[in-house]
DOFIGU-259325 format. One line per field, with one value per residue: residue number from 1; residue in one letter; x, y, z of N, C-alpha, C, O in turn. Coordinates in nm, 3 decimals, decimal comma, always signed. Atoms other than C-alpha are relative to their C-alpha. Layout:
REM residues N
pos	c(NUM|...) $
code	c(a|...) $
nxx	c(X|...) $
nyy	c(Y|...) $
nzz	c(Z|...) $
caxx	c(X|...) $
cayy	c(Y|...) $
cazz	c(Z|...) $
cxx	c(X|...) $
cyy	c(Y|...) $
czz	c(Z|...) $
oxx	c(X|...) $
oyy	c(Y|...) $
ozz	c(Z|...) $
REM end
This chain:
REM residues 117
pos	c(1|2|3|4|5|6|7|8|9|10|11|12|13|14|15|16|17|18|19|20|21|22|23|24|25|26|27|28|29|30|31|32|33|34|35|36|37|38|39|40|41|42|43|44|45|46|47|48|49|50|51|52|53|54|55|56|57|58|59|60|61|62|63|64|65|66|67|68|69|70|71|72|73|74|75|76|77|78|79|80|81|82|83|84|85|86|87|88|89|90|91|92|93|94|95|96|97|98|99|100|101|102|103|104|105|106|107|108|109|110|111|112|113|114|115|116|117) $
code	c(q|v|q|l|v|e|s|g|g|g|m|v|q|p|g|g|s|l|r|l|s|c|a|v|s|g|i|t|f|s|f|y|d|m|g|w|y|r|q|a|p|g|n|q|r|e|l|a|a|v|i|g|g|f|g|t|t|n|y|a|g|s|v|k|g|r|f|t|i|s|r|d|y|a|k|n|t|v|y|l|q|m|n|s|l|k|p|e|d|t|a|v|y|y|c|k|a|e|h|r|t|s|g|a|f|y|w|g|q|g|t|q|v|t|v|s|s) $
nxx	c(-0,106|-0,041|+0,078|-0,022|+0,115|-0,007|+0,124|-0,014|-0,034|+0,109|-0,036|-0,004|-0,055|-0,133|+0,005|+0,084|-0,059|+0,058|-0,068|+0,005|-0,013|-0,036|+0,029|-0,087|+0,036|-0,071|-0,141|-0,024|-0,017|-0,112|-0,125|-0,013|-0,002|+0,114|-0,027|+0,092|-0,064|+0,094|-0,035|+0,075|-0,001|-0,124|-0,114|-0,027|+0,050|-0,099|+0,031|+0,047|-0,030|-0,015|-0,005|-0,055|+0,067|-0,005|+0,057|-0,091|+0,061|-0,083|+0,088|-0,057|-0,015|+0,113|+0,117|-0,040|+0,066|+0,142|+0,056|-0,037|+0,032|+0,015|+0,052|+0,078|-0,021|+0,125|+0,087|-0,081|+0,029|-0,093|+0,068|-0,076|+0,069|-0,055|+0,047|-0,053|-0,018|-0,033|+0,033|-0,105|+0,019|+0,093|-0,063|+0,054|-0,079|-0,007|-0,052|-0,093|-0,051|-0,128|-0,050|-0,120|-0,121|-0,004|+0,019|+0,125|+0,084|+0,136|+0,058|+0,144|+0,050|-0,012|+0,115|-0,026|+0,008|-0,002|+0,001|+0,035|+0,103) $
nyy	c(-0,089|-0,100|-0,124|-0,103|-0,088|-0,118|-0,074|-0,103|-0,131|-0,096|-0,141|-0,047|-0,135|-0,004|+0,027|+0,116|+0,134|+0,110|+0,127|+0,087|+0,144|+0,082|+0,140|+0,082|+0,141|+0,072|+0,016|+0,021|-0,138|-0,016|+0,007|-0,122|-0,136|-0,074|-0,142|-0,097|-0,094|-0,097|-0,064|-0,121|-0,027|-0,053|+0,043|+0,143|+0,069|-0,007|+0,073|-0,074|+0,076|+0,143|+0,078|+0,133|+0,111|-0,011|-0,129|-0,112|-0,097|-0,107|-0,103|-0,114|-0,114|-0,092|+0,050|+0,047|-0,071|-0,022|+0,125|+0,122|+0,123|+0,116|+0,116|+0,093|+0,131|+0,075|-0,047|-0,018|-0,138|-0,104|-0,129|-0,124|-0,107|-0,129|-0,111|-0,134|+0,004|-0,125|+0,006|+0,071|+0,144|+0,042|+0,097|+0,135|+0,082|+0,139|+0,101|+0,090|+0,114|+0,043|+0,120|-0,038|+0,064|+0,008|-0,131|-0,008|-0,104|-0,022|-0,131|-0,020|-0,085|-0,139|-0,072|-0,144|-0,085|-0,140|-0,088|-0,131|-0,075) $
nzz	c(+0,048|-0,097|-0,001|-0,101|+0,018|-0,087|-0,029|-0,102|+0,054|+0,009|-0,009|-0,138|-0,014|-0,064|-0,143|-0,027|-0,005|+0,075|-0,016|+0,117|-0,024|+0,116|-0,029|+0,084|+0,015|+0,105|-0,035|-0,143|-0,044|-0,092|+0,074|+0,079|-0,051|+0,055|+0,010|+0,061|+0,091|+0,050|+0,126|+0,030|+0,145|+0,053|-0,082|-0,006|-0,119|-0,107|-0,122|-0,116|-0,121|+0,022|-0,124|+0,020|-0,065|-0,145|-0,038|+0,022|+0,090|+0,055|+0,054|+0,070|-0,088|+0,013|-0,072|-0,131|-0,109|+0,034|+0,051|-0,070|+0,072|-0,088|+0,071|-0,080|+0,060|-0,005|+0,109|+0,122|+0,040|-0,042|-0,017|-0,007|-0,071|+0,045|-0,081|+0,035|+0,145|+0,067|+0,142|+0,074|-0,014|+0,104|+0,091|-0,001|-0,091|+0,044|-0,090|+0,066|-0,074|+0,057|-0,067|-0,074|+0,053|+0,147|+0,060|+0,076|-0,058|+0,051|-0,028|+0,001|+0,108|-0,041|-0,054|+0,008|-0,119|+0,036|-0,118|+0,054|-0,073) $
caxx	c(-0,867|-0,685|-0,900|-0,813|-1,125|-1,087|-1,367|-1,416|-1,317|-1,522|-1,524|-1,430|-1,350|-0,996|-0,921|-1,160|-1,101|-1,162|-1,086|-1,003|-1,041|-0,892|-1,043|-0,809|-0,898|-0,730|-0,386|-0,234|-0,268|+0,003|+0,267|+0,223|+0,334|+0,044|+0,068|-0,144|-0,035|-0,189|-0,193|-0,301|-0,388|-0,071|+0,148|+0,315|+0,178|+0,352|+0,372|+0,165|+0,212|+0,317|+0,278|+0,476|+0,392|+0,492|+0,316|+0,618|+0,510|+0,660|+0,507|+0,576|+0,695|+0,393|+0,148|+0,348|+0,164|-0,170|-0,222|-0,218|-0,199|-0,317|-0,414|-0,665|-0,561|-0,901|-1,069|-0,784|-0,821|-0,584|-0,692|-0,570|-0,696|-0,649|-0,682|-0,623|-0,676|-0,542|-0,639|-0,305|-0,414|-0,665|-0,585|-0,693|-0,577|-0,467|-0,408|-0,111|-0,017|+0,348|+0,476|+0,753|+0,993|+0,891|+0,805|+0,481|+0,232|-0,132|-0,319|-0,670|-0,886|-0,848|-1,080|-1,110|-1,037|-1,120|-1,038|-1,209|-1,408) $
cayy	c(+0,138|+0,413|+0,707|+1,025|+1,234|+1,585|+1,781|+2,083|+2,362|+2,675|+3,050|+3,216|+3,569|+3,668|+3,551|+3,259|+2,885|+2,579|+2,210|+2,004|+1,626|+1,368|+1,020|+0,754|+0,410|+0,143|+0,165|+0,068|+0,405|+0,344|+0,288|+0,639|+0,986|+1,224|+1,580|+1,882|+2,090|+2,401|+2,576|+2,934|+3,062|+3,122|+2,959|+2,623|+2,365|+2,399|+2,200|+2,331|+2,051|+1,687|+1,417|+1,096|+0,760|+0,842|+1,175|+1,379|+1,696|+1,964|+2,292|+2,559|+2,876|+3,067|+2,844|+2,748|+2,837|+2,869|+2,528|+2,187|+1,856|+1,535|+1,181|+0,928|+0,568|+0,432|+0,640|+0,640|+1,017|+1,311|+1,657|+2,011|+2,255|+2,607|+2,901|+3,275|+3,242|+3,512|+3,608|+3,467|+3,124|+3,117|+2,815|+2,470|+2,234|+1,883|+1,577|+1,354|+1,006|+0,903|+0,553|+0,578|+0,335|+0,301|+0,665|+0,575|+0,857|+0,947|+1,276|+1,374|+1,585|+1,905|+2,131|+2,508|+2,739|+3,106|+3,366|+3,693|+3,967) $
cazz	c(+0,953|+1,140|+1,241|+1,428|+1,478|+1,617|+1,780|+2,001|+1,766|+1,719|+1,758|+2,085|+2,202|+2,299|+2,651|+2,619|+2,638|+2,425|+2,470|+2,165|+2,161|+1,926|+1,941|+1,805|+1,669|+1,458|+1,625|+1,960|+2,127|+2,386|+2,115|+1,977|+2,072|+2,019|+1,900|+1,820|+1,524|+1,378|+1,044|+0,992|+0,641|+0,442|+0,706|+0,739|+0,979|+1,315|+1,634|+1,924|+2,178|+2,200|+2,466|+2,495|+2,639|+2,993|+2,991|+2,898|+2,721|+2,503|+2,392|+2,138|+2,304|+2,177|+2,368|+2,676|+2,994|+2,811|+2,649|+2,818|+2,634|+2,800|+2,703|+2,834|+2,772|+2,871|+2,600|+2,342|+2,331|+2,344|+2,454|+2,414|+2,674|+2,538|+2,775|+2,735|+2,363|+2,134|+1,778|+1,662|+1,783|+1,498|+1,281|+1,179|+1,454|+1,357|+1,568|+1,481|+1,601|+1,551|+1,631|+1,883|+1,708|+1,341|+1,284|+1,105|+1,148|+1,093|+1,078|+1,168|+0,941|+1,143|+1,340|+1,297|+1,590|+1,543|+1,809|+1,733|+1,902) $
cxx	c(+0,031|-0,088|+0,044|-0,108|+0,006|-0,139|+0,031|+0,039|-0,121|+0,053|-0,009|+0,060|+0,141|-0,012|-0,082|+0,075|-0,075|+0,076|-0,021|+0,017|+0,038|-0,019|+0,072|-0,050|+0,083|+0,150|+0,009|+0,044|+0,127|+0,135|+0,035|+0,017|-0,111|+0,031|-0,116|+0,084|-0,106|+0,053|-0,092|+0,007|+0,132|+0,125|+0,021|-0,062|+0,112|-0,047|-0,050|+0,041|+0,010|+0,008|+0,047|-0,073|-0,003|-0,050|+0,094|-0,059|+0,102|-0,093|+0,079|+0,004|-0,121|-0,124|+0,033|-0,063|-0,147|-0,069|+0,050|-0,044|-0,008|-0,055|-0,069|+0,010|-0,127|-0,091|+0,074|-0,020|+0,111|-0,073|+0,099|-0,089|+0,068|-0,065|+0,063|+0,027|+0,018|-0,041|+0,104|-0,004|-0,098|+0,071|-0,088|+0,094|-0,012|+0,060|+0,091|+0,041|+0,127|+0,053|+0,140|+0,126|+0,005|-0,009|-0,125|-0,092|-0,132|-0,048|-0,152|-0,037|+0,005|-0,130|+0,036|-0,017|+0,014|-0,013|-0,020|-0,105|-0,110) $
cyy	c(+0,104|+0,125|+0,088|+0,105|+0,113|+0,060|+0,108|+0,138|+0,091|+0,141|+0,043|+0,139|-0,006|-0,011|-0,122|-0,131|-0,095|-0,127|-0,085|-0,145|-0,069|-0,146|-0,087|-0,144|-0,062|-0,016|-0,028|+0,133|+0,020|-0,004|+0,133|+0,124|+0,077|+0,150|+0,079|+0,098|+0,100|+0,067|+0,118|+0,026|+0,063|-0,042|-0,150|-0,059|-0,002|-0,078|+0,096|-0,072|-0,148|-0,068|-0,140|-0,105|+0,007|+0,134|+0,117|+0,091|+0,101|+0,097|+0,101|+0,119|+0,091|-0,045|-0,043|+0,086|+0,028|-0,127|-0,117|-0,120|-0,115|-0,116|-0,093|-0,137|-0,084|+0,037|+0,013|+0,140|+0,091|+0,133|+0,115|+0,104|+0,131|+0,111|+0,130|+0,010|+0,140|-0,011|-0,077|-0,151|-0,053|-0,087|-0,124|-0,084|-0,147|-0,087|-0,094|-0,111|-0,046|-0,118|+0,027|-0,063|+0,002|+0,136|+0,012|+0,102|+0,011|+0,136|-0,010|+0,099|+0,149|+0,058|+0,149|+0,065|+0,145|+0,083|+0,142|+0,066|+0,045) $
czz	c(+0,108|-0,014|+0,115|-0,026|+0,102|+0,020|+0,102|-0,052|-0,004|+0,005|+0,146|+0,002|+0,059|+0,151|+0,037|-0,005|-0,092|+0,039|-0,124|+0,043|-0,130|+0,041|-0,102|-0,004|-0,111|+0,023|+0,150|+0,059|+0,082|-0,072|-0,069|+0,087|-0,071|+0,000|-0,054|-0,080|-0,045|-0,124|-0,024|-0,151|-0,043|+0,075|-0,011|+0,127|+0,104|+0,121|+0,107|+0,128|-0,035|+0,136|-0,032|+0,081|+0,150|+0,049|-0,014|-0,108|-0,050|-0,069|-0,083|+0,096|+0,001|+0,078|+0,142|+0,109|-0,025|-0,044|+0,085|-0,081|+0,100|-0,083|+0,099|-0,067|+0,000|-0,117|-0,133|-0,058|+0,052|-0,002|-0,011|+0,065|-0,035|+0,080|-0,047|-0,150|-0,058|-0,147|-0,082|+0,020|-0,106|-0,104|-0,009|+0,086|-0,041|+0,109|-0,080|+0,096|-0,068|+0,081|+0,057|-0,057|-0,153|-0,067|-0,086|+0,066|-0,074|+0,044|+0,010|-0,108|+0,035|+0,053|+0,007|+0,137|-0,045|+0,127|-0,051|+0,088|-0,096) $
oxx	c(-0,044|-0,110|+0,058|-0,109|-0,012|-0,226|+0,137|+0,044|-0,234|+0,172|-0,103|+0,137|+0,175|-0,099|-0,078|+0,197|-0,194|+0,193|-0,134|+0,089|+0,000|+0,058|+0,059|-0,086|+0,134|+0,218|-0,086|+0,159|+0,195|+0,236|+0,141|-0,050|-0,136|+0,084|-0,201|+0,179|-0,225|+0,174|-0,212|+0,099|+0,178|+0,236|-0,068|-0,085|+0,228|-0,167|+0,008|+0,095|-0,053|+0,058|-0,001|-0,176|-0,096|-0,027|+0,061|-0,115|+0,206|-0,189|+0,196|-0,082|-0,153|-0,215|-0,059|-0,062|-0,220|-0,189|+0,162|-0,162|+0,070|-0,104|-0,029|-0,046|-0,145|-0,169|+0,014|-0,045|+0,163|-0,158|+0,219|-0,184|+0,187|-0,187|+0,162|+0,134|-0,040|-0,051|+0,070|+0,072|-0,116|+0,171|-0,183|+0,215|-0,122|+0,152|+0,059|+0,071|+0,127|+0,071|+0,227|+0,233|+0,111|+0,035|-0,155|-0,097|-0,146|-0,014|-0,216|+0,049|-0,010|-0,239|+0,145|-0,117|+0,112|-0,108|+0,067|-0,191|-0,206) $
oyy	c(+0,118|+0,176|+0,042|+0,170|+0,091|+0,049|+0,109|+0,233|+0,049|+0,165|+0,008|+0,175|-0,103|+0,048|-0,166|-0,135|-0,078|-0,121|-0,119|-0,175|-0,025|-0,200|-0,067|-0,200|+0,008|-0,079|-0,009|+0,175|+0,121|+0,035|+0,147|+0,140|+0,056|+0,204|+0,026|+0,158|+0,074|+0,079|+0,101|-0,022|+0,160|-0,006|-0,225|+0,011|-0,029|-0,094|+0,202|-0,010|-0,195|-0,012|-0,204|-0,078|-0,045|+0,174|+0,228|+0,044|+0,124|+0,056|+0,128|+0,133|+0,153|+0,035|-0,072|+0,208|+0,066|-0,145|-0,114|-0,133|-0,121|-0,096|-0,103|-0,158|-0,170|-0,046|+0,051|+0,157|+0,073|+0,157|+0,099|+0,154|+0,148|+0,131|+0,129|+0,052|+0,238|-0,122|-0,143|-0,224|-0,174|-0,046|-0,141|-0,085|-0,199|-0,047|-0,130|-0,086|-0,071|-0,108|+0,083|-0,004|+0,028|+0,152|+0,120|+0,111|-0,031|+0,185|-0,094|+0,149|+0,233|+0,016|+0,185|+0,043|+0,181|+0,067|+0,199|-0,001|+0,110) $
ozz	c(+0,205|-0,124|+0,228|-0,131|+0,222|-0,066|+0,163|+0,025|+0,022|-0,012|+0,217|-0,087|+0,127|+0,214|+0,152|-0,024|-0,120|+0,076|-0,159|+0,138|-0,238|+0,120|-0,223|+0,100|-0,198|-0,058|+0,225|+0,047|+0,068|-0,013|-0,129|+0,189|-0,190|+0,097|-0,126|-0,030|-0,035|-0,144|-0,043|-0,217|+0,017|+0,037|-0,052|+0,225|+0,073|+0,146|+0,129|+0,221|-0,130|+0,233|-0,126|+0,144|+0,212|+0,163|+0,026|-0,207|+0,011|-0,134|-0,056|+0,183|+0,102|+0,102|+0,219|+0,102|+0,067|-0,019|+0,135|-0,114|+0,196|-0,194|+0,215|-0,174|-0,086|-0,165|-0,233|-0,177|+0,162|-0,088|+0,012|+0,005|-0,011|+0,072|-0,120|-0,193|-0,011|-0,200|-0,180|-0,045|-0,118|-0,162|+0,067|+0,064|-0,061|+0,179|-0,194|+0,213|-0,188|+0,203|-0,009|-0,043|-0,210|-0,181|-0,136|+0,189|-0,189|+0,152|-0,054|-0,180|-0,054|+0,013|+0,050|+0,206|-0,110|+0,204|-0,116|+0,146|-0,054) $
REM end
């Protein structure tokens, strides 16, 4: 079955860094655009970053210049490198796989990121 398993979340001080990973199985990884979304308490889930099949990327304005999304086809894994973290980055971060032509999509279970002093 399809599995998206996130890891790498945790608690970090403002200005710190974390790297999230999302290991994907059960789908043809190269057919899917991969995204990282986040949801803070009381807020809607929002896009943080997305990466397409040819490595094209797009970022939310609030994370541009601080976050970097990448994918490893050998490991069927997508990463989110988060630098210069701010308290407002605190959220549950979710990995999403979306098929480039059919639109079928899958979510991971989420990983908590807390930025606090």
